[in-house]
N, C-alpha and C positions, 0 to 999 in steps of 0.2 A: 305664438300661437292664437288665436284670434279667440274670444269668450265664448265657450258654447253655446251658448244660448242666443246668441245673434241671430236675427233674421239672415236666412240662409241666403236672399239676394242681398246684404249686406256683408256677410263670412268672405261669397267668395269672389266679392270685385275687392275686398280689402285685402284678403290672401294675394291675389294676385296680382294687385299695384305692388305689394311690398315685398313678396320674391321678384319681381322684375325691378324693382329699385338697388334692393339687394344684390342681385347678378350684375348689374350697371355701375352701382357706385356700393361694394360693401363697406358695411359700417356708416355709411352717412347717416339715414334713420336712425337716430338713439330712441326714439319717442314717437308713439302716436298715438292719436286721442280721438274718440268717436262726441261728438257734439250733436246740437239741434238736434231733431223730431227721433232722431235712434237715441242718445242718451235721456231723453227726458220721457221716455216710453211708449210712443206713438208716433212708430213708424207706419205708413200704410202702403202700402206698393200698389194698390188699385187707385179708387177716389173716380170724381166726375172729369171728363174734358182731355183735353190733350194738345201737347205742346205746351206753350207759353202759356196756357189756359188750364191746366193739369194741375189739379187738388193732391197728387200723388207725392207722395214725400221725396225727397232729396237724401243720399249721405252726405254729411257736414263732418269734414275731420282738419286735426291739427297735428301737421308732422313737423317734427323738433329733431334741429341737429345740435351738432356742438359747436359750428363755428358756422359764419352768414355762406351763405349762397347768395351769388349777386351777378347780374349782368349774365355774358356769355360763357362761363364759368363751365368747365365737367360735369361740377355737381348740380347746377340748375338744367344744362343738359339731361343729364340719367332721368332725373324728378318732370320733368319734360312728357320727354320720351317713356318711361313708366304709365305715367300717366295717358297720354296717345293710345298707348297700347292695350290698357285696361277700359276705357270706355268704348274705343272700338269693337274689344271682346262682347262690355256690358256698356250698353249705349243708355241703358235705364237702370235702376233710378240716377239720378247725374249724381256725378261725384266730385265734390266740390270741395276748398279750403284752403290752408294758408302754411305756408314753412316757415317756422321761425326756431329761435335758437331757445335754447333754456333761461339766457340771459332775457330774452324777449318775454318770456313769458312772466317774469318778477319785474319787468318795469313796466308792462302794460302796456296798452293802446296808443294813447300819447307820446310816448316815445318811442315808438316802433318804426322804424323805416318802412318803407314799402320792400314788400317780401314777393318771392313768388307764390302766386296763387292760382286759384282756378272757380269761376262762376257760369253757370247751367253746363260743366263740363268744358268748358273752353279755360285753358291755362295759358297765364302772361307770366312772365320772368319776373316782372314789377307790377305793383298793384295793392292795392288797398283792400281788397275784400274780405270780409271780417276782422276788419281789427278796429275793433270797437268796443265798447265795455261789454256789450251781450255776450260776444263770444268769448272775454277771461271770464266770464262771470260763470257761464254755463260751464267752463270748464272748470273752473276750480270746486263748482257746488254740485254737479252732474256728469260731470268726465268720464268717459270709460275707457280705464289704460288695455289698448290692444298689445301696445312693447311700450316696457321705461314702468318707471315706480306711480303708486298710485297718484290721483290730482293731490290728495291729501299731504301725499309726503314729498310735493315741489310746493316751491316755494312758486304760487301763480297769482300775480295781482287781481286785486278782488275788490272794489271799494263799494258800497253799497249806495251812497250819497252819486260819488259819478255815477251807475246805472241809475238812478233815480233822474239824474240832470239829464242824459241822454235819451231815456224815453222821452220824457217832457218835452224837448227840443224836437224829436221825431215826430212825437204828437203835432206840432207848430207846423216844422218846416215841410213834413211829407204828405201826413194822414189828411192835415185841414185843406191843403191845398188839390190832392187826390180827390177829395171830396168835392171841393169845386169844380174842378177839372170833369169828373163824372157824373154829373146831376148834370150838365148841359145837353140839350135832345141836339147831338152833334149823331152822325153814323157811328164812328168809333166807339165811342162813350156810349151809344146804346146798345153794339153788339155785342159788348164789354158787359156791359151791365145785365144785358138777359140770358148771359153765362153762368154754367152751375160752380166756375169759380168766382166768382164776384163776391156772393156772401159768405164762402168759405174764409178768402182772403179778409176781407174787411172786417165782417160780424167778429170773427173769432180773433183775427189780427190786433183791431182795436181791445177787444174784449181782456188779451195778455198786458197789452200796455198799462190798460186800468188795473189790472190783479198785480204787476210791480209795483206801481205808486200807491196804491190801496197797502201795498204788505210786505215791501221788500224783497219779496223773493223773486223767482221765476216760475213760470207753470209752463204746458203745452197748447198748442192749439185746442184740444180733446176739454183738456182741465179746464179752460179759460172759457171754455162752452157751458161747461159745469156749473164754473164761478160764477159764469152770465145769470144760468139759472137761478143761483142764490141770490142775486145780488139785487138785480137790475127789476123794474117794474113786472107784471103779468103782461101788460102787453106786448113787451120783445120776445116772450116764451116762443111762439110762430117760427122766427125767423133765425131765435140762435137756433132751436131744434132740427129746422132744414137744415142750416149751416154743419150740424154736428151730423146728421143722415148723409147730407153729400160728403163731409169730408170723410167719413169711415164706413161709405158704402152702405147703411143702413145698418150697421153694430150698434151704433148710438143714435140718439135721437128720432125724429120722424119726419116726414116729409108732409108738410103742409099746401104746399103751394102749388095749382096747376095753372097759372098763369102767372110767367117769368116780367112782366111790364109790371105786376104788385108784390111781386118779389122783391126787385130792382127800387123799388120806392118807399118797400120797408128797410132795406138793408139802408139805404140813403137818409132816411130818419134815425134808426139806429143809430149811425156812425155819427150824423151829427151831435146825437144826445150822448151819445156817450165819450166822445175826444172832450164835449163841455164838462163834462161828469169828472173825466180823469185830470183835466187841466184846475181845474177846479181843486182838488188833491193835492196837485202840486205848490198851490199858492196857499190851503190851509196852513192857520197856524200850529 
């Protein structure tokens, strides 16, 4: 049974998925864990924006089986059908995750082959969504057990140095090129830069990575915003507070910007500075 204090929208989605997969393939899913914003205590059903530019939270999961589910097997078909029925009934929030074995949890992301997984509620029989140190460490340190033993009672691979290396690489290979593209005065980049999603994704996203490199731990988007307020120069407080307010529909932070062009400018400047600051932490002796 799902933990009673889960958000109602999370509980109904998870309940339906597990009931359906149990009907189609009894005994297949022997463990089910929530990670991401739900596990980190930062789930927000609302927010700003729509579609792919929505700041609303997803439901991120790890389903665990005793044996490998591959290819066109009946097991994969059952999970795919259960996922399809669930997202057809509850299309939002996105229901995203991976199907792993207990041995996968112990082996870690590098030793894990392609697995059935879903991203933005799109299920594929073999992929690598969520197969990285972030997901494994979130499960080990913060995961919520819906079915199966508590994460602390399971052999879950979680190495801080691997998390740090993955975080630094993400800054170099994803965030720095992303910043370069989004600062170009092209129509699509400008349209995205003027959205409310833009500062939430960028400001809170890179602040989370800075936090991990500085502390070796993990935090949520809102936790990263609070960290940024305490850690970074006061000149960045306006854009951090704006991002928190957009993320939480005003429950945290404060709206400061009437001009989205000014907000875009400050977001890009913040991103540039914090990427440099975070990478300096990675190279510090």
